[in-house]
N, CA, C and O of each residue as an XYZ file, in Angstrom:
524
protein
N       0.831     -1.194      0.000
C       0.000      0.000      0.000
C       0.865      1.243      0.000
O       0.858      2.027      0.949
N       1.610      1.407     -1.077
C       2.479      2.568     -1.221
C       1.701      3.878     -1.203
O       2.241      4.926     -0.851
N       0.441      3.811     -1.581
C      -0.407      4.998     -1.607
C      -0.455      5.656     -0.226
O      -0.497      6.882     -0.123
N      -0.449      4.856      0.817
C      -0.601      5.391      2.170
C       0.718      5.783      2.826
O       0.709      6.212      3.980
N       1.840      5.656      2.147
C       3.102      5.953      2.815
C       3.419      7.440      2.922
O       4.053      7.855      3.892
N       3.004      8.244      1.967
C       3.353      9.669      2.006
C       2.347     10.526      2.771
O       2.739     11.466      3.463
N       1.088     10.221      2.657
C       0.037     11.020      3.309
C      -1.025     10.114      3.933
O      -2.203     10.213      3.589
N      -0.618      9.237      4.841
C      -1.590      8.242      5.338
C      -2.766      8.847      6.089
O      -3.909      8.456      5.852
N      -2.514      9.781      6.978
C      -3.616     10.342      7.775
C      -4.587     11.111      6.890
O      -5.803     10.994      7.042
N      -4.050     11.891      5.974
C      -4.912     12.676      5.090
C      -5.812     11.762      4.258
O      -7.017     11.992      4.156
N      -5.220     10.730      3.667
C      -5.987      9.842      2.795
C      -7.022      9.046      3.598
O      -8.153      8.874      3.142
N      -6.654      8.565      4.771
C      -7.609      7.810      5.579
C      -8.767      8.685      6.057
O      -9.915      8.241      6.083
N      -8.467      9.916      6.430
C      -9.540     10.842      6.824
C     -10.434     11.137      5.633
O     -11.657     11.172      5.771
N      -9.842     11.348      4.470
C     -10.642     11.585      3.276
C     -11.528     10.383      2.960
O     -12.702     10.553      2.630
N     -10.988      9.186      3.056
C     -11.792      7.986      2.800
C     -12.948      7.882      3.795
O     -14.068      7.540      3.414
N     -12.680      8.173      5.058
C     -13.723      8.157      6.086
C     -14.845      9.135      5.736
O     -16.025      8.787      5.798
N     -14.467     10.356      5.369
C     -15.470     11.375      5.051
C     -16.174     11.085      3.729
O     -17.367     11.357      3.593
N     -15.452     10.537      2.757
C     -16.081     10.156      1.484
C     -17.161      9.117      1.748
O     -18.289      9.251      1.273
N     -16.820      8.089      2.501
C     -17.807      7.046      2.807
C     -19.005      7.645      3.530
O     -20.150      7.326      3.211
N     -18.745      8.500      4.490
C     -19.824      9.109      5.276
C     -20.760      9.933      4.405
O     -21.975      9.736      4.432
N     -20.198     10.855      3.634
C     -21.036     11.799      2.890
C     -21.567     11.235      1.579
O     -22.690     11.552      1.186
N     -20.788     10.411      0.900
C     -21.282      9.814     -0.343
C     -22.425      8.848     -0.049
O     -23.434      8.843     -0.754
N     -22.267      8.032      0.992
C     -23.350      7.109      1.364
C     -24.604      7.891      1.755
O     -25.716      7.520      1.380
N     -24.419      8.967      2.508
C     -25.559      9.775      2.919
C     -26.256     10.394      1.708
O     -27.484     10.395      1.627
N     -25.474     10.916      0.774
C     -26.043     11.506     -0.435
C     -26.754     10.471     -1.292
O     -27.855     10.719     -1.784
N     -26.133      9.314     -1.471
C     -26.748      8.249     -2.265
C     -28.046      7.785     -1.608
O     -29.035      7.526     -2.293
N     -28.040      7.681     -0.280
C     -29.254      7.282      0.435
C     -30.372      8.288      0.206
O     -31.524      7.900      0.006
N     -30.048      9.567      0.232
C     -31.067     10.594     -0.013
C     -31.594     10.502     -1.444
O     -32.790     10.674     -1.679
N     -30.703     10.231     -2.396
C     -31.127     10.122     -3.793
C     -32.004      8.895     -4.034
O     -33.000      8.972     -4.754
N     -31.637      7.779     -3.438
C     -32.364      6.540     -3.702
C     -33.625      6.389     -2.855
O     -34.521      5.627     -3.218
N     -33.707      7.103     -1.735
C     -34.894      7.022     -0.876
C     -35.292      8.423     -0.425
O     -35.402      8.706      0.768
N     -35.505      9.287     -1.407
C     -35.841     10.677     -1.106
C     -37.086     10.767     -0.221
O     -37.078     11.469      0.790
N     -38.149     10.062     -0.595
C     -39.406     10.154      0.175
C     -39.248      9.641      1.599
O     -39.771     10.246      2.535
N     -38.540      8.543      1.773
C     -38.314      8.017      3.121
C     -37.533      8.998      3.981
O     -37.878      9.239      5.137
N     -36.473      9.563      3.403
C     -35.687     10.551      4.135
C     -36.511     11.795      4.431
O     -36.468     12.331      5.539
N     -37.262     12.251      3.432
C     -38.076     13.456      3.611
C     -39.111     13.251      4.714
O     -39.295     14.129      5.558
N     -39.777     12.123      4.718
C     -40.781     11.854      5.756
C     -40.140     11.779      7.141
O     -40.681     12.308      8.112
N     -38.993     11.123      7.222
C     -38.293     11.030      8.504
C     -37.892     12.417      9.007
O     -38.098     12.747     10.175
N     -37.319     13.223      8.117
C     -36.846     14.557      8.509
C     -38.023     15.480      8.832
O     -37.955     16.263      9.779
N     -39.093     15.389      8.053
C     -40.284     16.202      8.359
C     -40.797     15.900      9.758
O     -41.119     16.814     10.518
N     -40.874     14.616     10.099
C     -41.332     14.222     11.435
C     -40.358     14.713     12.502
O     -40.767     15.178     13.566
N     -39.074     14.603     12.204
C     -38.029     15.008     13.153
C     -38.113     16.509     13.458
O     -37.866     16.936     14.586
N     -38.465     17.304     12.437
C     -38.476     18.763     12.591
C     -39.883     19.345     12.735
O     -40.066     20.552     12.580
N     -40.875     18.506     13.029
C     -42.265     18.975     13.062
C     -42.515     20.077     14.088
O     -43.450     20.862     13.932
N     -41.696     20.146     15.131
C     -41.892     21.177     16.162
C     -40.822     22.254     16.126
O     -40.711     23.047     17.061
N     -40.038     22.292     15.065
C     -38.948     23.262     15.005
C     -39.301     24.398     14.047
O     -40.242     24.282     13.262
N     -38.551     25.486     14.112
C     -38.790     26.598     13.182
C     -38.504     26.222     11.721
O     -38.883     26.960     10.811
N     -37.844     25.090     11.491
C     -37.492     24.675     10.132
C     -38.554     23.811      9.470
O     -38.377     23.391      8.326
N     -39.655     23.537     10.166
C     -40.638     22.551      9.694
C     -41.170     22.826      8.290
O     -41.475     21.882      7.562
N     -41.289     24.084      7.892
C     -41.838     24.408      6.574
C     -40.778     24.431      5.471
O     -41.111     24.564      4.293
N     -39.527     24.305      5.842
C     -38.431     24.382      4.869
C     -37.710     23.061      4.661
O     -36.669     23.020      4.005
N     -38.247     21.987      5.209
C     -37.536     20.701      5.194
C     -37.153     20.233      3.786
O     -35.991     19.875      3.590
N     -38.046     20.214      2.799
C     -37.635     19.719      1.477
C     -36.490     20.539      0.866
O     -35.552     19.970      0.309
N     -36.563     21.850      0.967
C     -35.505     22.709      0.435
C     -34.186     22.457      1.156
O     -33.147     22.293      0.517
N     -34.229     22.427      2.478
C     -33.008     22.241      3.257
C     -32.402     20.852      3.042
O     -31.180     20.710      2.994
N     -33.244     19.838      2.915
C     -32.752     18.491      2.643
C     -32.079     18.446      1.268
O     -31.048     17.795      1.103
N     -32.653     19.130      0.295
C     -32.052     19.222     -1.033
C     -30.708     19.921     -1.008
O     -29.767     19.496     -1.678
N     -30.615     20.995     -0.235
C     -29.343     21.723     -0.114
C     -28.285     20.824      0.511
O     -27.157     20.763      0.023
N     -28.635     20.133      1.576
C     -27.700     19.212      2.227
C     -27.254     18.133      1.246
O     -26.069     17.806      1.178
N     -28.191     17.583      0.491
C     -27.871     16.557     -0.503
C     -26.848     17.069     -1.516
O     -25.855     16.393     -1.787
N     -27.077     18.232     -2.067
C     -26.167     18.794     -3.072
C     -24.779     19.024     -2.475
O     -23.770     18.695     -3.100
N     -24.728     19.583     -1.280
C     -23.427     19.844     -0.651
C     -22.699     18.530     -0.348
O     -21.488     18.440     -0.546
N     -23.423     17.514      0.127
C     -22.794     16.221      0.413
C     -22.186     15.606     -0.848
O     -21.072     15.082     -0.813
N     -22.918     15.671     -1.955
C     -22.427     15.089     -3.203
C     -21.229     15.877     -3.725
O     -20.236     15.283     -4.146
N     -21.310     17.194     -3.703
C     -20.179     18.015     -4.163
C     -18.955     17.753     -3.295
O     -17.857     17.554     -3.814
N     -19.137     17.752     -1.978
C     -18.020     17.496     -1.064
C     -17.405     16.130     -1.339
O     -16.182     15.991     -1.356
N     -18.243     15.125     -1.553
C     -17.745     13.773     -1.819
C     -16.895     13.739     -3.082
O     -15.803     13.171     -3.084
N     -17.393     14.344     -4.154
C     -16.628     14.326     -5.396
C     -15.338     15.128     -5.287
O     -14.322     14.743     -5.866
N     -15.366     16.233     -4.557
C     -14.129     16.989     -4.328
C     -13.118     16.151     -3.558
O     -11.926     16.169     -3.863
N     -13.594     15.421     -2.568
C     -12.673     14.592     -1.775
C     -12.165     13.401     -2.572
O     -11.004     13.015     -2.431
N     -13.020     12.808     -3.413
C     -12.552     11.707     -4.270
C     -11.465     12.211     -5.201
O     -10.412     11.588     -5.335
N     -11.723     13.344     -5.845
C     -10.708     13.922     -6.727
C      -9.484     14.336     -5.913
O      -8.351     14.235     -6.384
N      -9.721     14.801     -4.695
C      -8.620     15.199     -3.820
C      -7.707     14.039     -3.480
O      -6.490     14.213     -3.424
N      -8.264     12.865     -3.253
C      -7.438     11.673     -3.006
C      -6.571     11.406     -4.235
O      -5.373     11.150     -4.119
N      -7.191     11.468     -5.409
C      -6.439     11.271     -6.648
C      -5.305     12.293     -6.763
O      -4.175     11.944     -7.104
N      -5.617     13.542     -6.480
C      -4.604     14.608     -6.553
C      -3.451     14.365     -5.583
O      -2.286     14.529     -5.945
N      -3.772     13.982     -4.372
C      -2.731     13.724     -3.374
C      -1.844     12.572     -3.826
O      -0.618     12.657     -3.750
N      -2.461     11.507     -4.292
C      -1.710     10.321     -4.710
C      -0.860     10.616     -5.944
O       0.291     10.187     -6.028
N      -1.430     11.352     -6.902
C      -0.725     11.562     -8.169
C       0.285     12.698     -8.128
O       1.327     12.616     -8.778
N      -0.004     13.757     -7.376
C       0.900     14.913     -7.420
C       1.252     15.498     -6.056
O       2.105     16.380     -5.962
N       0.604     15.013     -5.001
C       0.851     15.572     -3.672
C       0.062     16.845     -3.412
O       0.177     17.442     -2.341
N      -0.738     17.264     -4.383
C      -1.533     18.487     -4.254
C      -2.739     18.230     -3.346
O      -3.425     17.219     -3.493
N      -2.995     19.152     -2.402
C      -4.033     18.933     -1.389
C      -5.204     19.913     -1.461
O      -6.155     19.767     -0.693
N      -5.172     20.893     -2.343
C      -6.159     21.963     -2.326
C      -7.587     21.471     -2.564
O      -8.495     21.859     -1.828
N      -7.804     20.640     -3.561
C      -9.153     20.153     -3.853
C      -9.678     19.311     -2.689
O     -10.847     19.419     -2.319
N      -8.818     18.481     -2.118
C      -9.205     17.694     -0.943
C      -9.605     18.612      0.205
O     -10.585     18.355      0.905
N      -8.848     19.674      0.393
C      -9.151     20.645      1.445
C     -10.539     21.253      1.235
O     -11.316     21.372      2.183
N     -10.847     21.637     -0.002
C     -12.177     22.188     -0.286
C     -13.278     21.184      0.072
O     -14.304     21.557      0.639
N     -13.057     19.916     -0.263
C     -14.046     18.888      0.054
C     -14.251     18.712      1.544
O     -15.383     18.591      2.012
N     -13.156     18.698      2.292
C     -13.263     18.530      3.745
C     -13.900     19.766      4.377
O     -14.678     19.650      5.323
N     -13.574     20.938      3.859
C     -14.207     22.161      4.376
C     -15.716     22.138      4.123
O     -16.498     22.522      4.993
N     -16.123     21.691      2.940
C     -17.564     21.569      2.670
C     -18.210     20.540      3.591
O     -19.344     20.723      4.033
N     -17.497     19.468      3.876
C     -18.008     18.462      4.816
C     -18.221     19.078      6.190
O     -19.259     18.865      6.816
N     -17.244     19.837      6.657
C     -17.358     20.490      7.967
C     -18.520     21.485      7.977
O     -19.249     21.584      8.964
N     -18.686     22.214      6.885
C     -19.795     23.161      6.791
C     -21.138     22.421      6.831
O     -22.081     22.873      7.481
N     -21.216     21.297      6.143
C     -22.424     20.470      6.178
C     -22.729     20.026      7.601
O     -23.880     20.047      8.038
N     -21.694     19.627      8.313
C     -21.891     19.195      9.705
C     -22.383     20.343     10.582
O     -23.181     20.127     11.494
N     -21.917     21.552     10.315
C     -22.420     22.724     11.055
C     -23.909     22.915     10.762
O     -24.698     23.165     11.674
N     -24.293     22.794      9.476
C     -25.713     22.916      9.118
C     -26.542     21.843      9.823
O     -27.615     22.128     10.354
N     -26.040     20.614      9.822
C     -26.755     19.531     10.491
C     -26.850     19.770     11.997
O     -27.873     19.476     12.615
N     -25.782     20.304     12.581
C     -25.786     20.616     14.008
C     -26.859     21.659     14.334
O     -27.593     21.525     15.312
N     -26.936     22.684     13.509
C     -27.963     23.708     13.720
C     -29.349     23.056     13.703
O     -30.185     23.324     14.566
N     -29.575     22.205     12.714
C     -30.872     21.527     12.618
C     -31.162     20.667     13.832
O     -32.269     20.699     14.370
N     -30.178     19.901     14.264
C     -30.382     19.025     15.429
C     -30.665     19.853     16.684
O     -31.520     19.486     17.489
N     -29.972     20.935     16.846
C     -30.205     21.783     18.025
C     -31.595     22.414     17.973
O     -32.288     22.472     18.988
N     -32.008     22.890     16.785
C     -33.341     23.482     16.664
C     -34.444     22.443     16.875
O     -35.525     22.772     17.364
N     -34.172     21.203     16.508
C     -35.139     20.120     16.719
C     -35.073     19.588     18.149
O     -35.835     18.699     18.531
N     -34.155     20.144     18.926
C     -33.944     19.730     20.319
C     -33.529     18.259     20.427
O     -33.837     17.577     21.404
N     -32.824     17.797     19.396
C     -32.264     16.439     19.405
C     -30.806     16.561     19.851
O     -29.888     16.536     19.032
N     -30.617     16.691     21.138
C     -29.287     16.949     21.678
C     -28.356     15.749     21.539
O     -27.150     15.923     21.362
N     -28.892     14.548     21.616
C     -28.065     13.348     21.414
C     -27.589     13.289     19.957
O     -26.431     12.970     19.688
N     -28.481     13.593     19.036
C     -28.102     13.632     17.623
C     -27.061     14.704     17.347
O     -26.125     14.492     16.576
N     -27.233     15.864     17.988
C     -26.260     16.941     17.835
C     -24.903     16.518     18.387
O     -23.861     16.809     17.799
N     -24.929     15.834     19.510
C     -23.676     15.391     20.133
C     -22.960     14.371     19.241
O     -21.732     14.380     19.158
N     -23.703     13.511     18.590
C     -23.061     12.495     17.743
C     -22.366     13.117     16.540
O     -21.433     12.527     15.996
N     -22.802     14.292     16.120
C     -22.146     14.977     15.003
C     -20.747     15.466     15.378
O     -19.905     15.684     14.506
N     -20.506     15.636     16.667
C     -19.206     16.144     17.118
C     -18.064     15.237     16.688
O     -16.985     15.725     16.352
N     -18.280     13.937     16.694
C     -17.236     12.994     16.291
C     -16.833     13.244     14.843
O     -15.646     13.314     14.528
N     -17.824     13.377     13.965
C     -17.542     13.642     12.556
C     -16.863     14.994     12.374
O     -15.961     15.146     11.550
N     -17.310     15.971     13.157
C     -16.738     17.311     13.047
C     -15.269     17.316     13.473
O     -14.440     17.970     12.840
N     -14.952     16.601     14.528
C     -13.552     16.503     14.974
C     -12.691     15.887     13.873
O     -11.590     16.367     13.600
N     -13.185     14.840     13.251
C     -12.446     14.207     12.149
C     -12.239     15.212     11.015
O     -11.143     15.310     10.464
N     -13.291     15.958     10.668
C     -13.188     16.938      9.591
C     -12.188     18.044      9.937
O     -11.381     18.429      9.092
N     -12.232     18.551     11.152
C     -11.307     19.614     11.548
C      -9.870     19.098     11.549
O      -8.952     19.811     11.143
N      -9.676     17.870     12.000
C      -8.345     17.277     11.955
C      -7.879     17.153     10.506
O      -6.715     17.412     10.198
N      -8.793     16.755      9.616
C      -8.470     16.665      8.197
C      -8.077     18.012      7.624
O      -7.114     18.111      6.864
N      -8.812     19.039      7.982
C      -8.498     20.400      7.506
C      -7.105     20.787      7.988
O      -6.302     21.320      7.222
N      -6.825     20.522      9.248
C      -5.511     20.850      9.827
C      -4.387     20.177      9.051
O      -3.360     20.801      8.785
N      -4.568     18.912      8.686
C      -3.539     18.190      7.948
C      -3.407     18.638      6.507
O      -2.323     18.556      5.930
N      -4.494     19.111      5.918
C      -4.481     19.479      4.503
C      -4.056     20.915      4.246
O      -3.746     21.269      3.108
N      -4.035     21.742      5.272
C      -3.636     23.149      5.094
C      -2.143     23.251      4.912
O      -1.614     24.351      4.749
């Protein structure tokens, strides 16, 4: 695994975030109605209740863009050592997590908000390594 010898932490963090966000985006694409119904119910008592479809769509687009930036970023790191595109992807991932955190807090799902912290720490560590 020569690929992991020069930038192992960066590549492993990118793979972790790619799996996280690409799977989430694909799940939203393949089961839009199921996700929408779940999120609508989750936010039924929050100020976001009337904006759920729009906000879910925005999250979906950002997750997919971030995933593709990170996939290309892995390629860039492996082929040339360049980290900028990967950095953009991880930054978008962190921004997505902030958006999700806001939603969880507004929905008063404090356990859900707390679970996002693990992903956010990984993203911030990734940003630190890629800068």
